[in-house]
C-alpha beads as a LAMMPS data file, in Angstrom:
LAMMPS data file: protein, C-alpha beads

66 atoms
65 bonds

1 atom types
1 bond types

-500.0 500.0 xlo xhi
-500.0 500.0 ylo yhi
-500.0 500.0 zlo zhi

Masses

1 110.0

Atoms # bond

1 1 1 127.605 161.932 -357.347
2 1 1 129.253 162.147 -353.926
3 1 1 130.765 165.355 -352.657
4 1 1 134.023 164.620 -350.821
5 1 1 135.424 167.564 -348.903
6 1 1 139.003 167.511 -347.774
7 1 1 139.985 169.254 -344.543
8 1 1 141.821 172.522 -345.157
9 1 1 145.376 171.296 -345.578
10 1 1 146.579 174.543 -347.161
11 1 1 145.979 176.439 -343.918
12 1 1 148.747 178.994 -343.456
13 1 1 150.429 177.886 -340.209
14 1 1 153.562 179.506 -338.805
15 1 1 155.499 177.865 -335.943
16 1 1 156.845 180.548 -333.602
17 1 1 159.039 180.717 -330.481
18 1 1 157.073 183.493 -328.762
19 1 1 153.508 183.903 -327.524
20 1 1 153.507 187.428 -328.995
21 1 1 153.693 187.664 -332.777
22 1 1 153.280 190.175 -335.590
23 1 1 151.381 189.554 -338.829
24 1 1 151.536 191.741 -341.952
25 1 1 149.610 189.417 -344.201
26 1 1 151.092 188.541 -347.544
27 1 1 150.904 189.780 -351.072
28 1 1 152.789 193.061 -350.733
29 1 1 150.393 195.977 -351.208
30 1 1 147.510 193.519 -351.047
31 1 1 148.440 192.521 -347.501
32 1 1 146.794 193.932 -344.400
33 1 1 147.842 196.373 -341.658
34 1 1 150.583 195.192 -339.312
35 1 1 148.834 193.442 -336.435
36 1 1 150.295 192.288 -333.142
37 1 1 148.776 189.157 -331.645
38 1 1 149.120 187.657 -328.163
39 1 1 148.350 184.009 -327.477
40 1 1 147.802 184.592 -323.773
41 1 1 147.690 181.167 -322.108
42 1 1 146.865 179.404 -325.398
43 1 1 149.402 177.735 -327.687
44 1 1 148.124 179.350 -330.897
45 1 1 146.478 182.489 -332.250
46 1 1 144.754 183.287 -335.547
47 1 1 145.072 186.586 -337.414
48 1 1 141.652 188.209 -337.777
49 1 1 142.564 189.625 -341.196
50 1 1 144.140 186.739 -343.096
51 1 1 143.366 183.691 -340.922
52 1 1 147.079 182.828 -340.685
53 1 1 147.585 180.587 -337.656
54 1 1 150.597 181.089 -335.381
55 1 1 151.423 178.037 -333.244
56 1 1 153.883 178.060 -330.386
57 1 1 156.814 175.692 -330.872
58 1 1 156.541 173.099 -328.093
59 1 1 160.323 173.395 -327.646
60 1 1 160.145 177.177 -327.081
61 1 1 161.621 178.529 -323.852
62 1 1 159.113 179.476 -321.135
63 1 1 158.029 183.085 -321.599
64 1 1 158.818 182.741 -325.278
65 1 1 160.281 186.217 -325.747
66 1 1 163.507 186.620 -327.712

Bonds

1 1 1 2
2 1 2 3
3 1 3 4
4 1 4 5
5 1 5 6
6 1 6 7
7 1 7 8
8 1 8 9
9 1 9 10
10 1 10 11
11 1 11 12
12 1 12 13
13 1 13 14
14 1 14 15
15 1 15 16
16 1 16 17
17 1 17 18
18 1 18 19
19 1 19 20
20 1 20 21
21 1 21 22
22 1 22 23
23 1 23 24
24 1 24 25
25 1 25 26
26 1 26 27
27 1 27 28
28 1 28 29
29 1 29 30
30 1 30 31
31 1 31 32
32 1 32 33
33 1 33 34
34 1 34 35
35 1 35 36
36 1 36 37
37 1 37 38
38 1 38 39
39 1 39 40
40 1 40 41
41 1 41 42
42 1 42 43
43 1 43 44
44 1 44 45
45 1 45 46
46 1 46 47
47 1 47 48
48 1 48 49
49 1 49 50
50 1 50 51
51 1 51 52
52 1 52 53
53 1 53 54
54 1 54 55
55 1 55 56
56 1 56 57
57 1 57 58
58 1 58 59
59 1 59 60
60 1 60 61
61 1 61 62
62 1 62 63
63 1 63 64
64 1 64 65
65 1 65 66
C-alpha cells in the first residue's frame, strides 16, 4: 500500500499590509499570549506558538505601517 502525503494545504496564512503584526492565536482561552512579530526584510513571518504564517501583501505600501 502506498503512502501519499499531501502538502499542508490547511496552513493558517494571513495576508497583511504591514511588516509588523500581532498574533493572539485562536481558540479563545486556549489561544496563546499576545505576540508581536516583525518580518524585518522578509515578506513573511511565522508565529512561534501557533505556526500561523503572516505574509506581506505584495500591494502593500512601502513601510507597511497603517
